C-alpha positions as CSV (number, residue, x, y, z in Angstrom):
1,M,24.0,9.4,27.9
2,K,26.6,9.6,24.8
3,R,25.7,8.0,21.5
4,N,27.8,5.3,21.9
5,Q,26.7,4.3,25.4
6,I,23.3,4.0,23.5
7,R,24.7,2.1,20.1
8,R,26.4,-0.8,23.3
9,F,23.0,-0.3,25.1
10,L,20.9,-1.5,21.9
11,K,23.8,-3.8,20.9
12,T,23.7,-5.9,24.2
13,T,19.3,-6.4,24.0
14,K,19.9,-8.3,20.7
15,L,21.3,-10.8,22.9
16,F,18.2,-11.3,24.6
17,S,15.3,-10.6,22.2
18,K,15.3,-11.5,18.2
19,P,15.6,-8.1,16.2
20,H,12.5,-7.4,14.4
21,P,13.6,-8.5,10.4
22,W,12.0,-5.5,8.7
23,H,13.5,-3.1,11.0
24,G,15.9,-4.6,13.4
25,I,18.5,-5.6,10.6
26,N,20.5,-3.7,8.9
27,I,20.3,-2.8,5.1
28,G,23.7,-3.6,4.8
29,E,26.7,-0.9,4.7
30,D,27.1,-1.4,1.3
31,A,23.6,-0.8,-0.1
32,P,22.3,-0.7,-2.4
33,E,25.3,-2.4,-4.6
34,K,25.3,-5.4,-1.5
35,V,22.3,-6.0,0.6
36,K,20.4,-7.8,3.3
37,V,17.6,-10.3,2.2
38,Y,15.1,-11.6,4.9
39,V,14.1,-14.7,2.8
40,E,10.8,-15.8,3.4
41,I,9.8,-18.4,0.7
42,V,11.9,-21.0,-1.2
43,P,11.4,-22.9,-4.4
44,G,9.2,-26.4,-3.3
45,D,7.3,-24.2,-0.6
46,T,3.2,-25.0,-1.1
47,M,2.5,-22.7,1.7
48,K,2.7,-18.6,1.0
49,Y,5.1,-17.6,4.1
50,E,5.1,-13.6,4.8
51,L,6.2,-11.6,7.7
52,D,3.7,-10.5,10.3
53,K,4.6,-6.9,10.4
54,E,3.7,-6.5,13.7
55,S,5.1,-9.6,15.5
56,G,8.1,-10.1,13.0
57,Y,7.4,-13.8,12.9
58,L,6.9,-15.8,9.6
59,K,3.3,-16.6,9.4
60,V,1.3,-18.4,6.7
61,D,-0.1,-16.2,4.9
62,R,-1.9,-19.0,2.7
63,P,-1.8,-22.4,0.9
64,Q,-0.7,-22.2,-2.4
65,R,-3.7,-22.9,-4.6
66,Y,-2.1,-23.5,-8.1
67,S,0.7,-25.4,-9.4
68,N,2.9,-21.6,-9.4
69,I,6.3,-22.2,-7.3
70,C,8.3,-19.7,-6.6
71,P,11.4,-20.3,-8.9
72,M,14.1,-18.6,-6.4
73,P,14.2,-17.7,-2.6
74,Y,12.4,-15.0,-2.3
75,G,12.0,-12.1,0.3
76,F,12.4,-8.3,1.1
77,V,14.9,-5.8,1.8
78,P,14.8,-5.2,5.4
79,Q,14.6,-0.9,6.5
80,T,13.0,-0.3,3.0
81,L,9.5,0.7,2.5
82,C,7.4,0.9,-1.3
83,A,5.8,4.3,-0.6
84,K,5.8,7.7,-2.2
85,K,9.1,8.2,-3.6
86,V,8.8,4.5,-5.4
87,G,5.3,5.2,-6.5
88,Q,6.6,8.4,-8.0
89,F,9.6,6.7,-9.8
90,C,7.1,4.3,-11.2
91,M,5.3,6.7,-12.6
92,E,8.1,8.9,-14.2
93,K,9.2,5.7,-15.9
94,T,5.7,5.0,-17.0
95,G,4.0,8.0,-17.9
96,R,1.2,6.9,-15.7
97,S,-0.3,8.9,-13.4
98,G,-2.1,7.5,-9.9
99,I,0.5,5.1,-9.0
100,K,1.4,4.5,-5.3
101,G,4.0,2.4,-3.6
102,D,1.8,-1.2,-2.0
103,D,3.1,0.1,1.4
104,D,5.5,-3.2,2.3
105,P,9.1,-3.4,2.4
106,L,10.8,-4.2,-0.9
107,D,10.5,-7.4,-3.0
108,I,13.7,-9.0,-4.1
109,C,14.5,-12.6,-5.9
110,V,18.1,-14.0,-5.0
111,I,19.7,-16.3,-8.0
112,T,22.0,-19.2,-6.9
113,E,23.2,-22.4,-7.7
114,R,22.7,-24.0,-4.2
115,N,19.3,-25.5,-2.7
116,I,18.3,-23.1,0.7
117,P,15.8,-25.0,2.2
118,H,13.6,-23.1,4.4
119,G,12.9,-19.1,4.9
120,N,13.6,-17.6,8.0
121,L,16.9,-16.4,7.4
122,I,19.1,-13.4,5.9
123,L,21.8,-13.5,3.3
124,D,24.0,-11.4,1.4
125,A,22.7,-10.2,-2.2
126,I,24.2,-8.4,-5.0
127,P,21.4,-6.5,-7.1
128,V,21.6,-6.7,-11.0
129,G,18.1,-5.5,-12.3
130,G,14.4,-6.1,-11.5
131,F,10.5,-6.5,-12.7
132,R,8.6,-2.5,-12.9
133,M,5.9,-4.6,-11.4
134,I,2.6,-2.8,-11.0
135,D,-0.4,-4.5,-9.0
136,G,-3.7,-2.7,-9.6
137,E,-2.7,1.1,-8.8
138,E,0.3,0.0,-6.9
139,A,3.9,0.0,-7.7
140,D,5.5,-3.4,-6.7
141,D,8.8,-3.8,-7.6
142,K,10.7,-7.0,-7.6
143,I,14.5,-6.7,-7.5
144,I,16.5,-9.4,-9.3
145,A,19.8,-10.0,-7.2
146,V,22.2,-13.2,-7.0
147,L,23.8,-14.8,-4.0
148,S,26.9,-13.1,-2.9
149,G,29.8,-15.5,-3.4
150,D,27.6,-18.0,-5.1
151,A,29.8,-20.6,-7.6
152,T,28.2,-20.3,-10.5
153,F,26.2,-16.7,-10.7
154,G,27.7,-14.6,-8.1
155,H,29.9,-12.7,-10.8
156,M,26.7,-11.2,-12.4
157,R,26.6,-7.7,-12.0
158,D,23.7,-6.7,-14.4
159,I,20.2,-8.6,-15.3
160,S,21.9,-8.6,-19.0
161,E,24.0,-11.4,-17.8
162,V,20.9,-13.5,-16.3
163,P,19.9,-16.9,-18.6
164,N,16.9,-15.6,-20.6
165,H,14.8,-19.1,-19.1
166,M,15.5,-17.7,-15.2
167,I,13.9,-14.5,-16.5
168,D,10.9,-16.0,-18.0
169,R,10.3,-18.3,-15.2
170,L,10.5,-15.2,-12.7
171,S,8.4,-13.2,-15.3
172,H,5.6,-16.0,-15.7
173,Y,5.6,-16.4,-11.6
174,F,4.8,-12.6,-10.8
175,L,2.2,-12.6,-13.4
176,T,0.1,-15.8,-12.8
177,Y,0.6,-16.8,-8.8
178,K,-2.4,-14.8,-8.2
179,E,-4.7,-16.3,-11.2
180,K,-7.5,-18.6,-10.9
181,P,-7.5,-21.0,-13.8
182,F,-10.1,-20.8,-16.3
183,S,-10.9,-17.6,-15.0
184,D,-12.1,-14.1,-17.0
185,E,-11.1,-11.8,-14.4
186,K,-8.8,-9.5,-15.8
187,R,-5.3,-9.6,-14.8
188,E,-4.1,-7.1,-11.9
189,C,-0.4,-7.8,-12.3
190,E,1.5,-6.3,-15.3
191,I,4.9,-5.9,-15.8
192,T,6.2,-2.5,-17.8
193,H,9.8,-2.8,-17.7
194,I,12.8,-4.8,-17.2
195,Y,15.8,-3.1,-16.0
196,G,19.4,-3.1,-14.8
197,R,21.7,-3.0,-11.9
198,E,21.6,1.2,-12.1
199,E,17.8,1.5,-12.0
200,A,17.6,-1.1,-9.1
201,A,19.9,0.9,-7.4
202,E,17.7,3.9,-7.5
203,V,14.4,2.2,-6.4
204,I,16.7,0.4,-3.3
205,N,17.8,4.1,-2.5
206,R,13.7,5.8,-3.1
207,S,12.1,2.8,-0.6
208,T,15.1,3.4,1.9
209,E,14.0,7.1,1.8
210,D,10.1,5.8,2.0
211,Y,11.5,3.9,4.9
212,N,13.4,6.6,6.5
213,N,10.4,9.0,6.0
214,R,8.1,6.5,7.8
215,F,9.8,5.2,10.9
216,Y,13.1,7.5,11.6
217,G,10.5,9.7,13.9
218,D,10.0,6.9,15.5
219,K,13.2,5.5,16.1
220,R,14.2,9.2,17.5
221,D,11.6,9.0,20.0
222,L,12.9,5.7,21.0
223,L,16.8,6.8,20.9
224,K,15.5,9.9,23.3
225,M,13.5,7.5,25.8
226,I,16.3,5.4,26.3
227,E,18.8,8.3,26.7
228,T,16.3,9.5,29.5
229,G,15.4,6.7,31.5
230,L,19.4,5.2,31.5
231,K,20.3,8.7,32.6
């Protein structure tokens, strides 16, 4: 069976089954300049939702126990993974050792003037920078992006153009959403750098490489099985 026939078959199967948000949605033809985003939580959510990696459905991770509310739509970039190469980049930039990726898709926040009422949707976003965040000994980068076509923020191309109060709100959220009030426990999360568009592109590219290194073999084997079965 020719490759274009296999593509047509896979495209047809999507008409009858929901693509997995992590594996079945393309990162976007213009990545890393513009990427697809799967939104998990939005401002006002009192539940912490996240993707169930096995089923592809959005699940309740936990109720938000404290007053911290995510200030902007938050989710991940499909077909990315924070693993070895993302961890190496973090070590290069911080001079630390023993850092590894958190083994999750690459997180992303999307700035927009519009209200997005719920998660479990996809949108196009333009990365403008990010936070180099370390959670324990794991690289947990947060890409900052603007909604493509947004009337107020869509023209921005670098994090230096984002108002300081928005950066402060996002920083505060990520540094405190796991903290317990009146606790003496040492904070595990820290933001070592706030970086611009070029470094964000590097993180996205590395997370794509990590994803392909982990899952390309599985996808190749699946295509072989399909080709063999449809001959």
